[in-house]
N, CA and C atoms as a LAMMPS dump frame, in Angstrom:
ITEM: TIMESTEP
0
ITEM: NUMBER OF ATOMS
516
ITEM: BOX BOUNDS ff ff ff
-5.0000000000000000e+02 5.0000000000000000e+02
-5.0000000000000000e+02 5.0000000000000000e+02
-5.0000000000000000e+02 5.0000000000000000e+02
ITEM: ATOMS id mol type element x y z
1 1 1 N 236.226 -371.798 -289.064
2 1 2 C 234.844 -371.649 -288.607
3 1 3 C 234.358 -371.612 -287.372
4 2 1 N 233.251 -370.867 -286.921
5 2 2 C 232.866 -370.735 -285.504
6 2 3 C 231.385 -371.701 -285.417
7 3 1 N 231.122 -372.171 -284.509
8 3 2 C 229.868 -372.606 -283.905
9 3 3 C 229.027 -371.754 -283.059
10 4 1 N 227.922 -371.322 -283.322
11 4 2 C 226.915 -370.772 -282.369
12 4 3 C 225.801 -371.533 -282.38
13 5 1 N 225.399 -371.808 -281.053
14 5 2 C 224.347 -372.435 -280.551
15 5 3 C 223.424 -371.2 -279.98
16 6 1 N 222.164 -371.361 -280.856
17 6 2 C 221.009 -370.142 -280.642
18 6 3 C 219.847 -370.733 -279.835
19 7 1 N 219.72 -370.039 -278.678
20 7 2 C 218.357 -370.645 -278.299
21 7 3 C 217.444 -369.427 -277.992
22 8 1 N 215.942 -369.788 -278.384
23 8 2 C 215.26 -368.876 -278.42
24 8 3 C 213.643 -369.268 -277.755
25 9 1 N 212.995 -368.249 -277.049
26 9 2 C 211.891 -368.56 -276.557
27 9 3 C 211.154 -367.352 -276.486
28 10 1 N 209.495 -367.363 -276.756
29 10 2 C 208.622 -366.126 -276.61
30 10 3 C 207.456 -366.574 -277.369
31 11 1 N 206.386 -365.676 -277.453
32 11 2 C 205.241 -365.846 -277.885
33 11 3 C 205.368 -365.98 -279.436
34 12 1 N 204.514 -366.897 -279.708
35 12 2 C 204.489 -367.676 -281.151
36 12 3 C 203.977 -366.662 -282.065
37 13 1 N 204.272 -366.658 -283.313
38 13 2 C 203.676 -365.946 -284.354
39 13 3 C 204.171 -366.438 -285.707
40 14 1 N 203.709 -366.037 -286.795
41 14 2 C 203.827 -366.545 -287.867
42 14 3 C 205.068 -365.718 -288.318
43 15 1 N 205.999 -366.24 -289.026
44 15 2 C 207.276 -365.822 -289.556
45 15 3 C 208.46 -365.77 -288.637
46 16 1 N 208.522 -366.346 -287.406
47 16 2 C 209.598 -366.23 -286.592
48 16 3 C 210.492 -367.056 -287.28
49 17 1 N 210.402 -368.123 -287.463
50 17 2 C 211.653 -369.03 -288.246
51 17 3 C 212.105 -368.266 -289.369
52 18 1 N 211.526 -367.809 -289.978
53 18 2 C 211.978 -367.115 -291.425
54 18 3 C 212.558 -365.843 -290.912
55 19 1 N 212.431 -365.042 -289.826
56 19 2 C 213.023 -364.003 -289.329
57 19 3 C 214.494 -364.588 -288.96
58 20 1 N 214.499 -365.575 -288.139
59 20 2 C 215.824 -366.35 -287.832
60 20 3 C 216.519 -366.56 -288.998
61 21 1 N 216.063 -367.387 -289.914
62 21 2 C 216.977 -367.855 -291.076
63 21 3 C 217.156 -366.783 -292.084
64 22 1 N 216.49 -365.518 -291.943
65 22 2 C 216.995 -364.299 -292.835
66 22 3 C 218.396 -363.763 -292.236
67 23 1 N 218.268 -363.816 -290.922
68 23 2 C 219.486 -363.037 -290.311
69 23 3 C 220.774 -363.965 -290.267
70 24 1 N 220.391 -365.394 -290.025
71 24 2 C 221.577 -366.254 -290.262
72 24 3 C 222.494 -365.829 -291.651
73 25 1 N 221.416 -366.222 -292.749
74 25 2 C 222.11 -366.049 -294.149
75 25 3 C 222.423 -364.724 -294.383
76 26 1 N 221.983 -363.688 -294.158
77 26 2 C 222.556 -362.25 -294.137
78 26 3 C 223.93 -362.133 -293.293
79 27 1 N 223.77 -363.011 -292.119
80 27 2 C 225.212 -362.805 -291.641
81 27 3 C 226.364 -363.833 -292.1
82 28 1 N 226.115 -364.621 -293.227
83 28 2 C 227.108 -365.474 -293.858
84 28 3 C 226.982 -366.874 -293.035
85 29 1 N 226.308 -366.891 -292.247
86 29 2 C 225.86 -368.296 -291.575
87 29 3 C 225.087 -369.494 -292.092
88 30 1 N 225.315 -370.807 -291.805
89 30 2 C 224.743 -371.864 -292.151
90 30 3 C 223.882 -372.476 -291.181
91 31 1 N 222.63 -372.506 -291.292
92 31 2 C 221.812 -373.5 -290.429
93 31 3 C 222.157 -374.877 -290.304
94 32 1 N 222.422 -375.879 -289.324
95 32 2 C 223.226 -376.978 -289.556
96 32 3 C 222.141 -377.797 -289.087
97 33 1 N 221.936 -377.422 -287.717
98 33 2 C 220.904 -378.496 -287.256
99 33 3 C 219.875 -377.506 -285.859
100 34 1 N 218.652 -378.004 -285.738
101 34 2 C 217.832 -377.541 -284.988
102 34 3 C 216.671 -378.28 -284.532
103 35 1 N 216.176 -377.627 -283.528
104 35 2 C 214.965 -378.404 -282.742
105 35 3 C 213.983 -377.21 -282.403
106 36 1 N 212.673 -376.926 -283.099
107 36 2 C 212.008 -376.168 -282.677
108 36 3 C 210.661 -376.514 -282.384
109 37 1 N 209.905 -375.741 -281.621
110 37 2 C 208.395 -376.367 -281.142
111 37 3 C 207.485 -375.037 -280.749
112 38 1 N 206.406 -375.682 -280.807
113 38 2 C 205.467 -374.934 -280.191
114 38 3 C 204.752 -375.301 -279.265
115 39 1 N 204.85 -374.748 -278.02
116 39 2 C 204.691 -375.484 -276.679
117 39 3 C 203.739 -374.307 -275.784
118 40 1 N 202.331 -374.883 -275.769
119 40 2 C 201.574 -373.891 -275.089
120 40 3 C 201.544 -372.388 -275.573
121 41 1 N 201.444 -372.109 -276.758
122 41 2 C 201.32 -370.729 -277.203
123 41 3 C 202.765 -370.012 -277.257
124 42 1 N 203.94 -371.001 -277.036
125 42 2 C 205.249 -370.326 -276.897
126 42 3 C 206.132 -370.993 -277.993
127 43 1 N 206.784 -370.156 -278.846
128 43 2 C 207.861 -370.451 -279.514
129 43 3 C 208.906 -370.888 -278.774
130 44 1 N 209.552 -371.916 -278.921
131 44 2 C 210.942 -372.404 -278.599
132 44 3 C 211.671 -373.089 -279.339
133 45 1 N 213.038 -372.79 -279.186
134 45 2 C 213.94 -373.478 -280.295
135 45 3 C 215.294 -373.322 -279.861
136 46 1 N 215.93 -374.215 -280.495
137 46 2 C 217.471 -374.182 -280.436
138 46 3 C 218.093 -374.511 -281.763
139 47 1 N 219.199 -373.484 -282.048
140 47 2 C 219.561 -373.748 -283.662
141 47 3 C 221.056 -373.936 -283.297
142 48 1 N 221.902 -374.984 -284.23
143 48 2 C 223.12 -374.825 -284.289
144 48 3 C 223.552 -374.17 -285.587
145 49 1 N 224.612 -373.032 -285.459
146 49 2 C 224.877 -372.254 -286.689
147 49 3 C 226.343 -372.532 -286.74
148 50 1 N 226.853 -372.526 -288.285
149 50 2 C 228.14 -372.422 -288.382
150 50 3 C 228.529 -371.19 -289.468
151 51 1 N 229.626 -370.311 -288.97
152 51 2 C 229.794 -369.088 -289.684
153 51 3 C 231.39 -368.829 -289.548
154 52 1 N 231.703 -368.253 -290.557
155 52 2 C 233.262 -367.871 -290.603
156 52 3 C 233.574 -367.117 -289.584
157 53 1 N 234.678 -367.54 -288.761
158 53 2 C 235.364 -366.889 -287.479
159 53 3 C 235.239 -365.435 -287.741
160 54 1 N 235.492 -364.592 -288.621
161 54 2 C 235.231 -363.243 -288.981
162 54 3 C 233.789 -362.509 -288.68
163 55 1 N 232.892 -363.396 -289.013
164 55 2 C 231.565 -362.931 -288.957
165 55 3 C 231.028 -363.3 -287.893
166 56 1 N 231.262 -363.979 -287.055
167 56 2 C 230.738 -364.688 -285.636
168 56 3 C 230.208 -363.619 -284.824
169 57 1 N 231.049 -362.634 -284.516
170 57 2 C 230.644 -361.333 -283.836
171 57 3 C 229.239 -360.604 -284.261
172 58 1 N 229.099 -360.434 -285.493
173 58 2 C 228.291 -359.677 -286.034
174 58 3 C 227.163 -360.342 -286.188
175 59 1 N 227.127 -361.814 -286.524
176 59 2 C 226.141 -362.521 -286.617
177 59 3 C 225.469 -362.72 -285.226
178 60 1 N 226.163 -362.929 -284.205
179 60 2 C 225.659 -363.015 -282.936
180 60 3 C 224.804 -361.739 -282.436
181 61 1 N 225.338 -360.566 -282.946
182 61 2 C 224.468 -359.217 -282.475
183 61 3 C 223.277 -359.211 -283.359
184 62 1 N 223.221 -359.555 -284.654
185 62 2 C 222.106 -359.654 -285.576
186 62 3 C 221.019 -360.56 -285.052
187 63 1 N 221.488 -361.55 -284.368
188 63 2 C 220.553 -362.689 -283.804
189 63 3 C 219.948 -362.043 -282.235
190 64 1 N 220.621 -361.542 -281.699
191 64 2 C 220.335 -360.7 -280.58
192 64 3 C 219.523 -359.945 -280.555
193 65 1 N 219.214 -359.269 -281.802
194 65 2 C 218.249 -358.321 -281.96
195 65 3 C 216.722 -358.765 -282.142
196 66 1 N 216.835 -360.149 -282.3
197 66 2 C 215.379 -360.59 -282.106
198 66 3 C 214.862 -360.354 -280.822
199 67 1 N 215.683 -360.015 -279.95
200 67 2 C 214.94 -359.958 -278.667
201 67 3 C 213.884 -358.623 -278.82
202 68 1 N 214.267 -357.851 -279.566
203 68 2 C 213.211 -356.649 -279.93
204 68 3 C 211.981 -356.996 -280.339
205 69 1 N 211.681 -358.345 -280.817
206 69 2 C 210.489 -358.812 -281.219
207 69 3 C 209.757 -359.489 -280.292
208 70 1 N 210.401 -359.609 -278.859
209 70 2 C 209.66 -360.321 -277.785
210 70 3 C 210.443 -361.585 -277.568
211 71 1 N 211.274 -362.118 -278.193
212 71 2 C 212.14 -363.429 -277.987
213 71 3 C 213.195 -363.325 -276.968
214 72 1 N 213.169 -364.172 -276.088
215 72 2 C 214.272 -364.377 -275.256
216 72 3 C 215.314 -364.957 -276.032
217 73 1 N 216.569 -364.428 -276.272
218 73 2 C 217.605 -365.145 -277.089
219 73 3 C 218.848 -365.197 -276.542
220 74 1 N 219.394 -366.237 -276.481
221 74 2 C 220.638 -366.536 -275.806
222 74 3 C 221.635 -367.346 -276.936
223 75 1 N 222.936 -366.821 -276.819
224 75 2 C 223.902 -367.261 -277.731
225 75 3 C 225.257 -367.765 -276.983
226 76 1 N 225.43 -368.874 -277.321
227 76 2 C 226.74 -369.523 -276.734
228 76 3 C 227.594 -370.082 -278.014
229 77 1 N 229.133 -369.768 -277.823
230 77 2 C 229.941 -370.261 -278.913
231 77 3 C 230.041 -371.776 -278.579
232 78 1 N 230.127 -372.585 -279.686
233 78 2 C 230.249 -373.84 -279.632
234 78 3 C 231.35 -374.172 -279.386
235 79 1 N 231.683 -375.712 -278.896
236 79 2 C 233.068 -376.026 -278.594
237 79 3 C 233.272 -377.269 -279.364
238 80 1 N 234.554 -377.424 -279.279
239 80 2 C 234.798 -378.869 -279.878
240 80 3 C 234.055 -380.038 -279.642
241 81 1 N 233.497 -381.003 -280.353
242 81 2 C 232.752 -382.186 -279.827
243 81 3 C 233.723 -382.823 -278.973
244 82 1 N 232.968 -383.724 -278.131
245 82 2 C 233.833 -384.767 -277.213
246 82 3 C 233.947 -385.817 -277.889
247 83 1 N 234.99 -386.689 -277.479
248 83 2 C 235.179 -387.922 -278.393
249 83 3 C 233.895 -388.728 -278.391
250 84 1 N 233.52 -389.437 -279.528
251 84 2 C 232.39 -390.174 -279.368
252 84 3 C 232.414 -391.27 -278.467
253 85 1 N 231.143 -391.391 -277.848
254 85 2 C 230.775 -392.622 -276.774
255 85 3 C 230.052 -393.697 -277.466
256 86 1 N 229.805 -394.871 -276.987
257 86 2 C 228.743 -395.662 -277.587
258 86 3 C 227.375 -395.081 -277.449
259 87 1 N 226.64 -394.902 -278.458
260 87 2 C 225.333 -394.177 -278.409
261 87 3 C 224.193 -395.376 -278.637
262 88 1 N 223.261 -394.983 -277.906
263 88 2 C 221.999 -395.907 -278.205
264 88 3 C 220.684 -394.821 -278.041
265 89 1 N 219.58 -395.523 -278.722
266 89 2 C 218.563 -394.563 -278.693
267 89 3 C 217.4 -395.706 -277.74
268 90 1 N 216.751 -394.829 -276.962
269 90 2 C 215.953 -395.344 -275.923
270 90 3 C 214.27 -394.887 -276.333
271 91 1 N 213.518 -395.83 -276.249
272 91 2 C 212.226 -395.29 -276.219
273 91 3 C 211.443 -396.078 -275.15
274 92 1 N 210.8 -394.986 -274.29
275 92 2 C 209.943 -395.426 -273.379
276 92 3 C 208.372 -395.031 -273.332
277 93 1 N 207.645 -396.125 -272.854
278 93 2 C 206.365 -395.772 -272.878
279 93 3 C 205.386 -396.079 -271.717
280 94 1 N 204.692 -395.623 -271.096
281 94 2 C 204.191 -395.91 -269.687
282 94 3 C 203.125 -395.139 -269.124
283 95 1 N 202.432 -395.435 -268.216
284 95 2 C 201.417 -394.332 -267.85
285 95 3 C 202.121 -393.054 -267.337
286 96 1 N 201.419 -392.063 -267.488
287 96 2 C 201.896 -390.839 -267.161
288 96 3 C 201.76 -390.595 -265.448
289 97 1 N 202.593 -390.233 -264.883
290 97 2 C 202.544 -389.702 -263.48
291 97 3 C 203.382 -388.665 -263.058
292 98 1 N 203.022 -387.726 -262.164
293 98 2 C 204.08 -386.565 -261.456
294 98 3 C 205.445 -387.526 -261.467
295 99 1 N 206.543 -386.448 -261.942
296 99 2 C 207.91 -387.131 -261.703
297 99 3 C 208.772 -388.136 -262.452
298 100 1 N 207.859 -388.487 -263.484
299 100 2 C 208.529 -389.435 -264.309
300 100 3 C 209.599 -389.116 -265.18
301 101 1 N 209.692 -387.92 -265.625
302 101 2 C 211.037 -387.378 -266.244
303 101 3 C 212.274 -387.42 -264.814
304 102 1 N 211.805 -387.011 -263.881
305 102 2 C 212.866 -386.876 -262.936
306 102 3 C 213.41 -388.393 -262.542
307 103 1 N 212.368 -389.093 -262.611
308 103 2 C 212.902 -390.671 -262.105
309 103 3 C 213.75 -391.119 -263.267
310 104 1 N 213.368 -390.962 -264.438
311 104 2 C 213.934 -391.437 -265.573
312 104 3 C 215.409 -391.054 -265.678
313 105 1 N 215.58 -389.814 -265.537
314 105 2 C 216.811 -388.982 -265.805
315 105 3 C 217.802 -389.219 -264.364
316 106 1 N 217.185 -389.22 -263.144
317 106 2 C 217.704 -389.756 -262.079
318 106 3 C 218.596 -390.86 -262.286
319 107 1 N 217.867 -391.984 -262.86
320 107 2 C 218.337 -393.461 -262.978
321 107 3 C 219.479 -393.142 -264.025
322 108 1 N 219.181 -392.453 -265.311
323 108 2 C 220.354 -392.254 -266.468
324 108 3 C 221.517 -391.8 -265.644
325 109 1 N 221.529 -390.673 -264.903
326 109 2 C 222.544 -389.877 -264.123
327 109 3 C 223.286 -390.977 -263.39
328 110 1 N 222.521 -391.616 -262.406
329 110 2 C 223.214 -392.528 -261.536
330 110 3 C 224.241 -393.41 -262.541
331 111 1 N 223.758 -393.78 -263.438
332 111 2 C 224.516 -394.996 -264.573
333 111 3 C 225.565 -394.22 -265.014
334 112 1 N 225.764 -392.774 -265.137
335 112 2 C 226.785 -392.039 -265.613
336 112 3 C 226.416 -391.662 -267.157
337 113 1 N 225.109 -392.111 -267.537
338 113 2 C 224.905 -391.686 -268.976
339 113 3 C 224.708 -390.481 -269.255
340 114 1 N 225.094 -390.044 -270.548
341 114 2 C 224.955 -388.589 -270.928
342 114 3 C 223.493 -388.68 -271.913
343 115 1 N 222.719 -387.742 -271.693
344 115 2 C 221.586 -387.491 -272.58
345 115 3 C 221.944 -386.466 -273.474
346 116 1 N 221.824 -386.744 -274.677
347 116 2 C 222.389 -386.175 -275.849
348 116 3 C 221.186 -385.513 -276.839
349 117 1 N 220.037 -386.239 -276.628
350 117 2 C 218.894 -385.665 -277.02
351 117 3 C 217.718 -386.297 -276.401
352 118 1 N 216.405 -385.252 -276.127
353 118 2 C 215.418 -385.792 -275.428
354 118 3 C 214.246 -385.407 -275.884
355 119 1 N 213.107 -386.266 -276.221
356 119 2 C 211.875 -385.429 -276.516
357 119 3 C 210.773 -386.476 -275.975
358 120 1 N 209.788 -385.64 -275.386
359 120 2 C 208.819 -386.511 -274.683
360 120 3 C 207.366 -385.739 -275.127
361 121 1 N 206.349 -386.535 -274.841
362 121 2 C 204.95 -386.049 -274.884
363 121 3 C 203.864 -386.895 -274.473
364 122 1 N 202.711 -386.658 -274.332
365 122 2 C 201.53 -387.279 -273.606
366 122 3 C 200.977 -387.727 -274.947
367 123 1 N 200.443 -388.943 -274.913
368 123 2 C 199.345 -389.368 -275.868
369 123 3 C 198.521 -390.347 -275.298
370 124 1 N 197.163 -390.418 -275.743
371 124 2 C 195.941 -391.29 -275.27
372 124 3 C 196.416 -392.635 -275.465
373 125 1 N 196.033 -393.522 -274.64
374 125 2 C 196.235 -395.047 -274.897
375 125 3 C 195.174 -395.354 -275.796
376 126 1 N 195.276 -396.306 -276.481
377 126 2 C 194.56 -396.669 -277.593
378 126 3 C 193.118 -397.188 -277.197
379 127 1 N 192.756 -397.927 -276.019
380 127 2 C 191.739 -398.468 -275.837
381 127 3 C 191.03 -397.705 -274.53
382 128 1 N 191.962 -397.278 -273.762
383 128 2 C 191.518 -396.782 -272.614
384 128 3 C 191.242 -395.181 -272.357
385 129 1 N 191.996 -394.523 -273.351
386 129 2 C 192.125 -392.969 -273.508
387 129 3 C 193.039 -392.422 -272.169
388 130 1 N 193.482 -393.143 -271.599
389 130 2 C 194.591 -392.638 -270.565
390 130 3 C 195.766 -392.212 -270.991
391 131 1 N 196.264 -391.16 -270.083
392 131 2 C 197.43 -390.259 -270.47
393 131 3 C 198.724 -391.376 -270.482
394 132 1 N 199.249 -391.594 -271.685
395 132 2 C 200.429 -392.34 -271.42
396 132 3 C 201.71 -391.286 -271.798
397 133 1 N 202.989 -391.495 -271.196
398 133 2 C 203.984 -390.96 -271.408
399 133 3 C 204.863 -391.369 -272.388
400 134 1 N 205.399 -391.02 -273.404
401 134 2 C 206.282 -391.354 -274.311
402 134 3 C 207.462 -390.655 -274.445
403 135 1 N 208.446 -391.172 -274.321
404 135 2 C 210.016 -390.52 -274.665
405 135 3 C 210.983 -391.219 -275.478
406 136 1 N 211.713 -390.421 -276.245
407 136 2 C 212.711 -391 -277.06
408 136 3 C 213.774 -389.875 -276.797
409 137 1 N 215.029 -390.889 -276.59
410 137 2 C 216.294 -390.219 -276.053
411 137 3 C 217.538 -390.937 -276.921
412 138 1 N 218.259 -389.868 -277.224
413 138 2 C 219.79 -390.516 -277.694
414 138 3 C 220.601 -390.299 -276.482
415 139 1 N 221.404 -391.558 -276.325
416 139 2 C 222.225 -391.425 -275.09
417 139 3 C 223.567 -392.114 -275.321
418 140 1 N 224.406 -391.351 -274.604
419 140 2 C 225.745 -391.539 -274.803
420 140 3 C 226.211 -392.417 -273.633
421 141 1 N 226.817 -393.689 -273.817
422 141 2 C 226.908 -394.538 -272.607
423 141 3 C 228.577 -394.403 -272.16
424 142 1 N 228.702 -394.476 -270.846
425 142 2 C 230.361 -394.392 -270.376
426 142 3 C 230.725 -395.949 -270.586
427 143 1 N 231.962 -395.873 -270.741
428 143 2 C 232.758 -397.133 -271.123
429 143 3 C 232.362 -398.206 -269.968
430 144 1 N 231.908 -399.371 -270.45
431 144 2 C 231.542 -400.58 -269.625
432 144 3 C 230.054 -400.571 -269.375
433 145 1 N 229.299 -399.726 -269.837
434 145 2 C 227.998 -399.893 -269.511
435 145 3 C 227.397 -400.303 -270.89
436 146 1 N 226.353 -401.363 -270.739
437 146 2 C 225.555 -401.869 -272.049
438 146 3 C 224.187 -401.351 -272.118
439 147 1 N 223.657 -401.37 -273.452
440 147 2 C 222.328 -400.965 -273.63
441 147 3 C 221.439 -401.929 -272.724
442 148 1 N 221.989 -402.975 -272.28
443 148 2 C 220.927 -403.996 -271.856
444 148 3 C 220.944 -403.534 -270.215
445 149 1 N 222.217 -403.103 -269.762
446 149 2 C 222.188 -402.289 -268.326
447 149 3 C 221.274 -401.305 -268.411
448 150 1 N 221.348 -400.457 -269.304
449 150 2 C 220.468 -399.228 -269.344
450 150 3 C 218.967 -399.621 -269.127
451 151 1 N 218.464 -400.493 -269.989
452 151 2 C 217.32 -401.28 -270.309
453 151 3 C 216.675 -401.763 -269.008
454 152 1 N 217.46 -402.6 -268.265
455 152 2 C 216.92 -403.103 -267.057
456 152 3 C 217.084 -402.266 -265.778
457 153 1 N 217.89 -401.271 -265.672
458 153 2 C 217.604 -399.973 -264.91
459 153 3 C 216.441 -399.391 -264.904
460 154 1 N 216.136 -399.058 -266.13
461 154 2 C 214.859 -398.237 -266.088
462 154 3 C 213.662 -399.09 -265.982
463 155 1 N 213.797 -400.453 -266.465
464 155 2 C 212.543 -401.249 -265.931
465 155 3 C 212.383 -401.424 -264.615
466 156 1 N 213.155 -401.11 -263.676
467 156 2 C 213.152 -401.329 -262.032
468 156 3 C 212.121 -400.319 -261.521
469 157 1 N 212.132 -399.15 -262.356
470 157 2 C 211.188 -398.033 -262.129
471 157 3 C 209.888 -398.285 -261.812
472 158 1 N 209.355 -398.794 -262.758
473 158 2 C 207.86 -399.395 -262.599
474 158 3 C 207.771 -400.247 -263.579
475 159 1 N 206.878 -401.329 -263.329
476 159 2 C 206.394 -402.513 -264.153
477 159 3 C 205.623 -402.27 -265.286
478 160 1 N 204.81 -400.84 -265.267
479 160 2 C 204.284 -400.415 -266.315
480 160 3 C 204.897 -399.671 -267.283
481 161 1 N 206.022 -399.764 -267.328
482 161 2 C 206.976 -399.025 -268.483
483 161 3 C 207.267 -400.251 -269.541
484 162 1 N 207.333 -399.724 -270.842
485 162 2 C 207.828 -400.522 -271.914
486 162 3 C 209.248 -400.071 -272.517
487 163 1 N 210.239 -400.593 -272.27
488 163 2 C 211.439 -399.951 -272.606
489 163 3 C 212.155 -400.547 -273.622
490 164 1 N 212.411 -399.776 -274.677
491 164 2 C 213.078 -400.528 -276.073
492 164 3 C 214.433 -399.641 -276.295
493 165 1 N 215.668 -400.342 -276.092
494 165 2 C 216.959 -399.802 -276.258
495 165 3 C 217.556 -400.408 -277.345
496 166 1 N 217.956 -399.605 -278.431
497 166 2 C 218.488 -399.815 -279.501
498 166 3 C 219.812 -399.085 -280.068
499 167 1 N 220.547 -399.765 -280.554
500 167 2 C 221.826 -398.883 -281.32
501 167 3 C 221.193 -397.877 -282.262
502 168 1 N 221.862 -396.985 -282.325
503 168 2 C 221.376 -395.875 -283.366
504 168 3 C 221.175 -396.307 -284.865
505 169 1 N 220.604 -396.113 -285.705
506 169 2 C 220.144 -396.445 -286.968
507 169 3 C 221.431 -396.64 -287.799
508 170 1 N 222.295 -395.441 -287.679
509 170 2 C 223.509 -395.373 -288.489
510 170 3 C 224.76 -396.241 -287.813
511 171 1 N 224.229 -396.902 -286.837
512 171 2 C 225.331 -397.855 -286.317
513 171 3 C 225.445 -399.267 -286.925
514 172 1 N 224.518 -399.499 -287.722
515 172 2 C 224.416 -400.753 -288.686
516 172 3 C 223.513 -401.696 -287.986
């Protein structure tokens, strides 16, 4: 079996996800995992597809034809997963400011942490209405680094951050 990682971005319109799923099914593929979003009037997504080896090239061509609808499409052959590392879930909440994502990711990079999944958004503070930055990330830790080390490093960025670090739910 082959794995294809498909990324797409372009003007949003009804039926885009259906067009994508129809091509995957017609090509003998299975939709395994995805992250899809509507951002500032633009559809953006990434999908992991599994397909029999003999159908991978034809499915990639069918998915690439979505570019005719105005989508930017990129397809990358998946590789074997890396050996598992200790994983944690990180949640951050703090006052929004320019450079916040850079500062967080720079701190994580400095610790040797792999960001496996990251999502963020701006929300209004309950009583003040001020912009609050919220991020949730799944992180892979290098040997010898603990969840507490990660939390402590991030808390040094600013006293205004609330940092919550937990093992993944399925870790028990």
